[in-house]
Structures are given as structure tokens and as C-alpha cells.
N, C-alpha and C positions, 0 to 999 in steps of 0.2 A: 495425539493431536492431529487435526487436519493438516496443520502446518508441516508435520513430519512427512506426510505424503507429497505435499507440494515441493518439498526439497528434492525429491528424486523424480518428480514428474517432468516429462519433456514434451507433452503434447497438449495439455489443457491450456486453452486460450482465453476462456471466459469463466469467471467465478462470481456468484452472487451469494453473499452471506447476510443479506438484509434481515433486520429484526432478530438477531441472534444474541444481542447484548454481550458481545465478546469483551467489551471493556479495554482498558489500557493494556492488560496483560495478554489478551488475545491478540491485540494489534501488534504487540512486541513479537509474538510468535510468528504472526504472518509476515512482519517485516523481515525477520530472520530468514524466512523461506523465500522471500523475494530476492534476497542477497545470494542464496545458494542454489546451485544447479549442477547436476551431474551430466548434462548433455554435452556432447563434444562440439556441437554446432555454435555455441555461444562463448562468450568470454569466461575464462576459468573462474568459477566461484560465483557467478552471477546468473540468476534465473532469466532465461531468454524466451520462454514460451508464453507466459501469461501476459495478455494484452489488455484485458479489462477486468477490473476488480470493483465490485459494488458492495460497499460497507455501510449503507444507509441504516440509520437507527440502531446503532450498536454501542452507544454511551462510551466512545473512544476517549473523548476529552483531550485536552492539550497534551497530556503525557503520552497517550497512544499515538497522537498525531506526530509527535516528535520521533517516535520509533519509525513510523512509516516514512517520514521525511528523510530520515537517515538512509533508509533503503532506496528511496528515489534518487539519492545522490549517485548510486552505482548501478541501479537497474536501468537497462536500455531497451526493454521490450514493452513495458506498461504504457499504454496509449491513453486509457481512460480510467479514471479513478473517481468514484463517487463517495464522498464523506458527508453527504447531507444529513442533517439532523443528528449530529454527534457532539454538539456543545464544545467545538474545538476552541472557540473564543479567540481573542486577539493573539494570545500566545501561540496557539496551534497554527493560526494563519501565518504568523511570523516564521515558524518552523518551515511551513510549506514554501513560503516565499524564498527563504534561504536555499532550500533544495532545488527550487526551479531555476535558480541562477546557474546551476551546472547540469540539470537534467535537460536533455534535448529530445527525449522521445514522447513525453506526455503531451497529448493534444487537447484533452478535455479533463478538467477538474471541477467537480460539483461540490460546493460547500454551502449552498444556501441554507439558511436557518441554522447555521453551525458556527458562524463567526461573530455573532453578536454577544 
């Protein structure tokens, strides 16, 4: 999995996986990678290099959004996240809202056409 490479990566700042249909399972793998990092410059166990993640059109749905929201609770580097056109629905939006109560790094979150 690409997520395995992200776990040990310490320099990638931007990643676009648009139109890859990763679904909820792929989102879960990416969420795990956002939590894990082997870099000494960040908090132990938390990825600190990735700043932008574009996941447009990936059929993530509410389940995948829940996994990503859990990662946002501990990730301190991600500043921009695009989840547009992923059918996250009200349930997924609620997961994100809960995560944003504790996340202080995310500056841009795109969910258009994904919360209806």
C-alpha cells in the first residue's frame, strides 16, 4: 500500500490521490499513515510532514471519513484536506466537526458536494 510508504516518509508535503476510488478501506489505511511517523522532528507516533492531502472523487463515504477524522484528532501537520465529491453525508460531516474541535492545524477543508 501507498499508506505503508507514508508511514516512514518524513519529507512529502503534498499528496493528491484524486479519482482513485480508494473507498472507506483506502481511507482507513491513509488515516493510519497520518497517525504514524518515524521522523524525530515530530511528536512520537504522529506524521508531521504531510501538509496537504487531496482525496477528491474517491468514494470514501461516512465510514472512510470517520477514519480520517480520527487521524485529524492527533495529526498536527495537515493544513489542507479536500474531501470533495466523496458522499460523506451528514454522518461524515459530524465526524469531521468532532475532530475539528481538537485539531488546531487544519486551515482548509473542502467538502462541497459531499455533505448532502
